[in-house]
C-alpha positions as CSV (number, residue, x, y, z in Angstrom):
1,M,21.5,25.5,31.8
2,D,21.3,22.4,33.9
3,N,21.4,24.1,37.5
4,S,18.2,24.2,39.8
5,V,18.2,26.1,43.1
6,Q,16.3,23.0,44.1
7,D,19.5,21.0,43.5
8,Y,21.1,22.3,46.7
9,T,20.9,22.3,50.4
10,R,20.5,25.6,52.2
11,E,24.2,25.4,53.4
12,E,25.5,24.4,49.6
13,L,23.1,27.6,48.5
14,A,24.8,29.9,51.0
15,Q,28.3,29.2,49.4
16,K,27.2,29.8,46.0
17,I,25.3,33.1,46.6
18,K,26.4,36.0,48.5
19,P,25.8,37.6,50.9
20,S,25.0,33.9,52.3
21,F,21.8,34.9,54.3
22,R,20.0,35.2,50.8
23,A,20.1,31.6,50.6
24,K,17.7,31.6,53.5
25,Q,15.2,34.0,51.8
26,I,15.4,31.9,48.7
27,Y,14.6,28.8,50.4
28,S,11.6,30.6,52.2
29,W,10.3,32.0,48.8
30,L,10.6,28.3,47.3
31,Y,9.5,26.0,50.0
32,H,7.0,28.4,52.0
33,K,5.6,30.5,49.3
34,Y,5.9,28.0,46.4
35,V,7.0,30.9,44.0
36,T,7.8,29.9,40.2
37,S,9.7,32.8,39.3
38,F,13.0,34.8,40.8
39,D,11.1,37.9,40.0
40,D,8.5,37.0,42.5
41,M,11.1,36.8,45.4
42,K,10.3,40.3,46.5
43,N,12.8,41.1,49.3
44,L,15.9,40.1,46.9
45,P,17.6,43.1,45.0
46,Q,17.3,43.3,41.3
47,S,21.1,42.5,40.6
48,L,20.6,39.0,42.7
49,K,17.8,38.0,40.8
50,D,19.1,38.8,37.5
51,E,22.1,36.6,38.6
52,L,19.8,33.8,39.5
53,K,17.9,33.9,36.4
54,Q,21.1,33.4,34.5
55,N,22.6,30.7,36.4
56,Y,19.6,28.6,37.9
57,R,16.1,27.7,37.2
58,I,12.9,26.7,39.2
59,D,10.7,25.3,36.3
60,L,11.7,21.5,36.2
61,L,8.6,20.1,36.0
62,K,5.1,20.8,34.8
63,I,1.9,19.1,35.7
64,V,0.6,17.6,32.6
65,K,-2.4,15.2,34.1
66,V,-3.9,14.7,37.7
67,E,-6.4,12.0,38.4
68,D,-8.5,12.3,41.4
69,S,-9.8,9.2,43.4
70,L,-13.1,9.1,45.5
71,D,-10.8,8.2,48.6
72,G,-9.0,11.8,48.2
73,S,-6.0,10.4,46.6
74,R,-4.4,12.5,43.8
75,K,-2.1,10.8,41.0
76,Y,0.1,13.3,39.0
77,L,2.0,12.9,35.9
78,F,4.7,15.1,35.4
79,E,6.6,16.2,32.2
80,L,10.3,16.7,32.6
81,D,12.5,19.0,30.1
82,D,13.3,16.3,27.9
83,G,9.8,15.3,27.3
84,N,10.1,12.1,29.7
85,T,7.4,11.9,32.0
86,V,7.3,10.4,35.9
87,E,4.5,10.0,38.5
88,A,3.8,10.8,41.9
89,V,0.8,10.4,44.0
90,L,-0.9,12.2,47.1
91,L,-2.5,10.1,49.6
92,L,-4.9,11.4,51.8
93,M,-4.3,9.1,55.0
94,K,-6.7,10.7,57.5
95,K,-9.2,13.5,56.6
96,E,-9.6,17.1,58.2
97,Q,-11.8,16.9,61.3
98,Y,-13.8,19.8,62.7
99,H,-15.3,20.9,66.1
100,E,-18.8,21.7,66.0
101,D,-18.1,25.3,65.8
102,G,-16.4,24.9,62.3
103,T,-12.7,25.2,63.7
104,I,-10.3,22.5,62.7
105,K,-9.9,19.6,65.5
106,H,-7.3,17.5,63.4
107,Q,-5.6,18.6,60.2
108,A,-5.6,16.0,57.3
109,K,-2.7,13.6,57.1
110,Y,-0.8,13.2,53.8
111,T,1.6,10.8,52.6
112,V,3.4,11.4,49.0
113,C,5.1,8.4,47.0
114,I,7.6,10.0,44.5
115,S,9.8,8.9,41.7
116,C,13.5,9.0,41.5
117,Q,14.0,7.7,37.8
118,V,12.5,7.6,34.5
119,G,11.6,4.0,34.3
120,C,13.4,1.4,36.2
121,K,16.3,-0.9,35.3
122,V,15.1,-3.5,38.1
123,G,12.5,-5.5,35.9
124,C,10.1,-6.8,38.5
125,A,7.6,-9.1,36.5
126,F,4.3,-7.4,38.6
127,C,5.5,-3.9,37.7
128,L,4.3,-1.8,35.1
129,T,7.1,0.8,35.2
130,A,9.4,-1.9,34.1
131,K,7.5,-2.6,31.1
132,S,9.0,0.7,29.4
133,G,12.6,0.0,30.3
134,F,15.0,2.6,31.9
135,M,15.7,6.2,30.6
136,R,17.7,7.9,33.0
137,N,18.1,9.2,36.8
138,L,16.3,12.0,38.2
139,T,18.4,15.2,39.6
140,T,17.9,15.9,43.2
141,G,15.9,19.1,42.0
142,E,13.7,17.0,39.9
143,I,13.0,14.7,43.0
144,V,12.5,17.7,45.1
145,E,9.9,19.7,42.9
146,Q,7.7,16.8,42.9
147,I,6.7,17.5,46.5
148,R,6.7,21.2,46.1
149,L,4.4,21.0,43.0
150,I,2.1,19.1,44.8
151,K,2.2,21.0,48.0
152,K,1.8,24.0,45.9
153,D,-1.2,22.6,43.7
154,N,-3.2,21.4,46.9
155,S,-2.7,24.7,49.1
156,I,-0.8,22.4,51.7
157,D,0.8,25.4,54.0
158,A,4.5,25.2,54.5
159,N,4.5,24.4,58.4
160,R,2.2,21.1,57.5
161,R,4.2,18.0,57.5
162,L,3.9,15.2,55.5
163,N,5.2,11.8,54.8
164,I,7.5,10.8,51.9
165,V,8.1,7.7,50.4
166,Y,10.6,7.0,47.7
167,M,8.4,4.4,46.3
168,G,7.2,5.7,43.0
169,M,8.8,5.1,39.6
170,G,12.5,3.6,39.8
171,E,14.7,2.2,42.4
172,P,16.0,4.6,45.0
173,L,19.3,3.0,45.8
174,D,20.1,3.1,42.0
175,N,20.0,6.7,42.4
176,L,21.3,6.9,45.6
177,E,23.5,10.3,45.3
178,A,20.5,12.3,44.3
179,V,18.1,10.3,46.7
180,S,20.1,11.2,49.5
181,H,20.9,14.7,48.8
182,S,17.1,15.0,48.1
183,S,16.6,13.7,51.6
184,R,18.7,16.5,53.2
185,V,16.9,19.2,51.2
186,F,13.4,17.9,52.3
187,A,15.0,17.9,55.9
188,D,16.3,21.7,56.4
189,P,14.2,23.4,58.9
190,D,14.4,26.5,56.9
191,G,12.8,24.8,53.7
192,M,10.2,22.1,53.7
193,A,11.3,20.6,57.3
194,I,10.2,17.0,56.5
195,A,12.3,15.4,59.2
196,P,14.1,12.3,58.2
197,H,11.8,9.9,60.4
198,R,9.1,11.1,57.9
199,Q,11.0,9.7,55.1
200,T,10.9,6.3,54.0
201,I,13.4,4.8,51.3
202,S,11.8,1.8,49.8
203,T,14.2,-0.5,47.8
204,S,13.9,-3.7,46.0
205,G,17.2,-4.9,47.9
206,L,20.4,-3.9,46.5
207,S,22.4,-5.2,49.4
208,S,25.6,-3.3,48.9
209,K,23.8,0.0,48.5
210,I,21.8,-0.5,51.7
211,V,24.7,-0.9,53.6
212,K,26.1,2.3,52.0
213,L,22.7,4.2,52.7
214,G,23.2,2.9,56.5
215,K,26.8,4.6,56.6
216,M,25.4,7.6,55.5
217,D,23.2,7.9,58.8
218,L,20.4,10.3,57.2
219,G,18.0,9.0,60.1
220,V,15.5,7.8,57.4
221,N,13.0,4.8,57.3
222,L,13.9,1.8,55.4
223,A,11.7,-0.3,53.4
224,I,12.3,-3.6,51.8
225,S,10.4,-4.9,48.5
226,L,10.5,-8.7,49.6
227,H,7.5,-10.1,48.1
228,A,8.6,-13.5,48.1
229,V,10.2,-16.0,50.9
230,D,12.6,-18.0,48.5
231,D,15.4,-17.2,45.9
232,E,13.4,-19.3,43.5
233,L,10.1,-17.6,43.4
234,R,12.0,-14.2,43.9
235,E,13.9,-14.6,40.9
236,K,11.0,-15.2,38.8
237,L,9.1,-12.0,40.1
238,M,12.1,-9.7,40.6
239,P,15.1,-10.7,38.4
240,I,17.4,-8.5,40.2
241,N,17.5,-11.4,43.2
242,K,20.0,-13.0,41.0
243,A,22.7,-10.4,42.0
244,Y,21.1,-9.8,45.3
245,N,19.5,-12.9,47.0
246,I,17.3,-12.8,50.1
247,Q,20.3,-14.0,52.5
248,S,22.5,-10.9,51.4
249,I,19.6,-8.2,51.8
250,I,18.8,-9.7,55.4
251,D,22.5,-9.7,56.2
252,A,22.5,-5.7,54.9
253,V,19.3,-5.1,57.0
254,K,20.9,-6.2,59.9
255,Q,23.4,-3.6,59.6
256,F,21.3,-0.8,59.2
257,P,21.4,1.6,61.9
258,L,17.7,1.8,63.7
259,N,17.0,4.4,66.7
260,Q,14.9,2.5,69.4
261,R,11.5,3.2,68.3
262,K,12.2,2.3,64.5
263,R,11.5,-1.0,62.8
264,V,12.7,-2.1,59.3
265,M,9.5,-2.3,57.1
266,F,9.2,-5.2,54.9
267,E,6.6,-4.8,51.8
268,Y,5.1,-8.1,50.8
269,L,3.2,-7.6,47.6
270,V,0.4,-10.3,47.7
271,I,-0.3,-12.1,44.4
272,K,-3.4,-14.5,44.2
273,D,-2.2,-18.1,44.1
274,V,1.5,-17.2,44.0
275,N,2.8,-15.9,47.6
276,D,-0.6,-15.8,49.6
277,D,-0.5,-19.0,51.4
278,L,0.3,-19.9,55.1
279,K,3.5,-21.6,54.1
280,S,4.7,-18.6,52.8
281,A,4.0,-16.7,55.9
282,K,5.6,-19.5,58.0
283,R,9.0,-18.6,55.8
284,L,8.6,-15.2,56.3
285,L,8.2,-15.4,59.8
286,S,11.7,-17.5,60.3
287,L,13.3,-15.4,57.9
288,L,12.9,-12.1,59.5
289,D,13.8,-13.6,62.9
290,G,15.8,-11.4,65.1
291,I,15.2,-8.5,62.9
292,K,13.3,-5.6,64.4
293,A,10.8,-5.6,61.5
294,K,7.4,-4.7,60.4
295,V,5.4,-6.3,57.5
296,N,3.1,-4.5,55.3
297,L,1.0,-6.5,53.0
298,I,-0.1,-5.2,49.8
299,Y,-2.7,-6.0,47.6
300,F,-1.5,-6.5,44.2
301,N,-3.1,-3.8,41.9
302,P,-4.0,-5.1,38.4
303,Y,-3.5,-3.5,35.1
304,G,-4.3,-4.5,31.6
305,G,-2.2,-7.4,30.2
306,T,-0.9,-8.7,33.5
307,E,-1.1,-12.4,34.4
308,F,-1.1,-11.8,38.2
309,K,-4.3,-11.5,40.2
310,R,-5.7,-9.4,43.2
311,P,-5.6,-11.8,46.3
312,N,-8.7,-12.4,48.3
313,P,-9.3,-10.5,51.4
314,K,-9.7,-13.6,53.5
315,D,-6.2,-14.7,52.5
316,M,-4.9,-11.5,53.3
317,I,-6.5,-11.7,56.8
318,A,-5.3,-15.3,57.5
319,F,-1.7,-14.3,56.3
320,Q,-1.7,-11.3,58.7
321,E,-3.0,-13.1,61.6
322,Y,-0.4,-15.9,61.4
323,L,2.2,-13.4,61.8
324,T,0.7,-11.1,64.3
325,K,-0.3,-14.3,66.4
326,R,3.6,-15.1,66.5
327,G,4.7,-11.7,67.6
328,L,5.5,-10.2,64.0
329,L,3.9,-6.8,63.8
330,C,1.9,-6.9,60.3
331,T,-0.5,-4.7,58.8
332,I,-2.3,-4.9,55.4
333,R,-2.1,-1.5,53.4
334,E,-5.2,-0.4,52.6
335,S,-5.7,0.2,48.8
336,K,-6.1,3.7,47.8
337,G,-7.0,4.9,44.1
338,L,-8.4,1.7,42.8
339,D,-10.7,3.9,40.8
340,I,-8.0,5.8,39.0
341,S,-4.7,4.5,37.6
342,A,-3.6,2.9,40.9
343,A,-0.6,0.5,39.7
344,C,2.7,2.7,39.6
345,G,3.4,3.7,35.9
346,Q,-0.2,3.2,34.7
347,L,-1.2,6.8,34.3
348,R,2.2,7.2,32.3
349,D,1.5,4.4,30.2
350,N,-2.1,5.3,29.7
351,E,-1.2,8.7,28.5
352,K,1.7,7.3,26.0
353,D,-1.2,5.1,24.6
354,N,-3.4,8.2,24.2
355,K,-0.8,9.9,22.4
């Protein structure tokens, strides 16, 4: 039995289960109360529970390891049915703040990075996930379940909003059908109610798929993993650039629908003595001219066996200041989880080594 209830939007579930109002009840049990069994869905008749047990499943993933960082980040290793593993990370962006009487002043803010594939085909030189090759795409349900289990494990209330980034293991646009479908499941107001503007799809730049995603008009944010300002360096770092060069990505981004408040995020992984100089900053400024863009500078997270090094903070700041002084919005991403397996794929790799 391959079908899971997490594979379906509420509307799709309502077409399969009669009477159709039961779909809303199932959604409530799944995404508000985080149940792990159909038997726990108390307001469903036994006949429907039996039908659900016969045709669908809930238990798609199990948590096999969690690493906790001093900064509040939590890295999860999930095991799938076939024994493969994927990672997701809960990032604490802002801690809970309290009034003097102990009542909550501001709730904690979270971002969750989720995986969409076991391994990855893209083969970026700096990425640990790429080292183990590509196994398979995740299903819609397997993508959705990462968020559901993390919310359950951290007792995050159903009405608490969080941000999702498709930026764990895998290339989201290489699994566009399941990724776009999971986006709709996340956004359902009767489910997790994670609005599209809280969802970001991060891609290594599959130009034709960026255009396809844009035509779906999901309302999600787009992030491009650029990492280099010329094709020669980008091909060394990201072999996929041979098929989708920088100009094709820029052309595709210019077609992507944006509402007035949104910008396309360009992720720029900064590697010491590779792409951290002001000459690169100047080229980047020129490249993004005419695009409603924001640049996110990311410190390279070293892992065992890599030739690349973490850049100096002063070089990061100089790069950022060069761009901001010339009108390009630019931030430096605060590194999280450096005391745990921070690099994407590192926890999975460590666990394999241990076994």
